[in-house]
N, C-alpha and C positions, 0 to 999 in steps of 0.2 A: 532258367537252370544252368541253360547253353553258354550267358552271357559269361555269367560264373568261370565255366570253364576255359573258355577261349581271353577270361583276362591272366585266368591261370598260366594257361599255356605261352602265353605269349610274355609274362611273366618269368616263365622258367627257360625260354629260347635268351631272353634276356642275358639273365644269370648264367648260362649255363656259357652263352658267347662271350661275358667276362669271364669266366673260371679256364675258359680253353686261352684266350688271351692273356689270363695270367701265367697258366702253365706254359704257355708261349718266351713269354717276356721275362720270366723272373732268372738268375740266373742258382742260386743258392739251394742246394740239393731240398733244404727241410721247408724252405718256401714253395719246392715246387710239389712237393707231399701233402702239404697242405691245402694246397688249390687243385691236387687230383683228387684229395679226400672231400670236398667241397664239390666236385666235380659228382663225384659217383655219389654223394647224397639226396645231390640235385634228379640224379636218374630214378632214384630211387623213389623220389615224392611224383616226379612224371608217370612212374610205373603205379604208384601209390592213386592218385588221379584216374589213370587208367583204368585200373581194378574201381576206383566211385565207378566212374559214368557207361561203363559196361556192363558191370555187376558180375563180375567174373573172378569166381578165384582162384582161378590158374592164372592169370597177372599178378593178383596179392602174394601167391604162394612164389611166384618169380622174382618179385620184389621185395620178399622175406629173405628171399636165399643171399638173393644180391647185396643185401646191406650185411648181411654174414659175413660173405666171403668180402665185400670190402673192411671190412670190422678187421677182419684177419689178414689180407694186405697189409692194414697201416701196422697192425703189431708188429707185423715180420718185418716190414721198412725200419720202423723203430726202433725195431731190438739192433736190425743188421747196421742203423744208424750209431745205436751206441756203442757198435763191438762186442756184443754178446755173442754174437755167434762164432 
């Protein structure tokens, strides 16, 4: 089972590094917003894997709260980009 978690963490590390690279490299604000959303989704997935690995409900709660805050931040930024404020 540890091998599966090691492979998952390697996949997440590569994906997060590509997401950060895209965030730095891209110029358009909408592309940066999508890249940041991908990064926050991957961080949420890492937290969920850690919660499954340790069996900690506290980490699971943190992952859920982080996902909700991430979703709200994307909505706020999208609303701002549309000129809704």
